[in-house]
Phi, psi and omega in degrees: 000328174299319179300315185293320189264336184244307192297331175301339178279352182246107179276140174304135032241146181206163181245133178247124176246128178276111181282304166219169175303125178087003173230125187230143176257130182247130176240120177285130182247148182299128181293335183279350178290143176285166181302318182299317179295318181292321178295324177295320177298315181296317180295319178296323179297314181292319179301323181279305186287330185054047174231148179299142182214161176223131174262117180264111184265335181171193181301116177059031178231098184228133172253113179264133179229122179275173187300336179274356179094003178286131185248152173206149178271135181230167176259350175203165179297122187272002181299132190302318185259005178291116185104347178285150184295341178278353185285161176218165181219153176225168178213162176059032174252327178257120180278149176276165184296328175228148181300142177266141182296129181278062181289164178301322181294316179295315181297323179296313182289325178294319178297318179296320179296312182297325177294319180294320179295321180294322182277343189303312183304315182291320181292322177295316180300319180293319179297321178290321179301318180295339178261006179075025182246151178276147177291153179287167177295153183273044176206161180241142179246162176272206180284106183293344178273350184059021180074015183286160177221159179295134179286145173282163176306321179294320179292322177299321180290319185281329189254355180293146179089185182230160175285173183298336179270005178089355181281140180304146175300144178102343179262142177229157179279133175289128182292340184269313185253346177084002178263164184279151178209161179127201177237140181211168170280134181294126180290346179287127182301333179297334182245033183304132178080009180258132175272130180243137172274129181245131182251140175273180181295331180294337180279357184287105184252003183270107184239155175289132181293335184275309187255344178084356178281159180294145180287337181202156182301333179235163183300136181284150180054038181212183185240150167230165180254125177262106185291326179296322179271346183063040188223147169274117187254129178268139179249101179292153184303328184290351174299331181284350182285350179275353183298139171226135178294146180301130177081008179229170172247168184303330188256018179276046177102000000 
């Protein structure tokens, strides 16, 4: 349904970045740029943001690049929920490494995209109503599992309990940034028996392609440990959409 209601308003060429499952960022790219230039823009975006992305060059011409930089040619955007009715999209939140020329052609397609995004909730609700379905909630969530996995018997034995300072077993302080890192059992009873990976500030690899600063204080779509709250906290990818480069606003190119 996302394809039906939004994507016809977006003519190739454009870049799709998966923020979290079911939330996608769309960047309209100049049609007059050659494939090599557009691929360079896409690669620079992934190197900075460290989020999976797809460059849509035309009919059945897609370059998929994962967060690690591995590339593959596809005939359509391979994101699992891209096109599902629960999906949503945003634009003009992630800046490119270099400003894109505001040509009449780019502005026309950007205006059409923004109009489609604005109309999408109401059009989706009506389409679902006609099928006897209720519209989805007006918010997007991150990974509700926090990336956790079931602990093995050995891990349950080694990681159960807390250190003398109350911090879960398995976590250590990073000597460089002072935040906790490692793997531990989640202290939240809701995630009892689940092993969580915890990242310190040094692991934060999500950067703005334009200014190079981090998109959020902690790594996106990952966890950090809040010692004051005694909790493993998940940072959904959309937390990075609030970033603004110093001295600019979100819509300055």
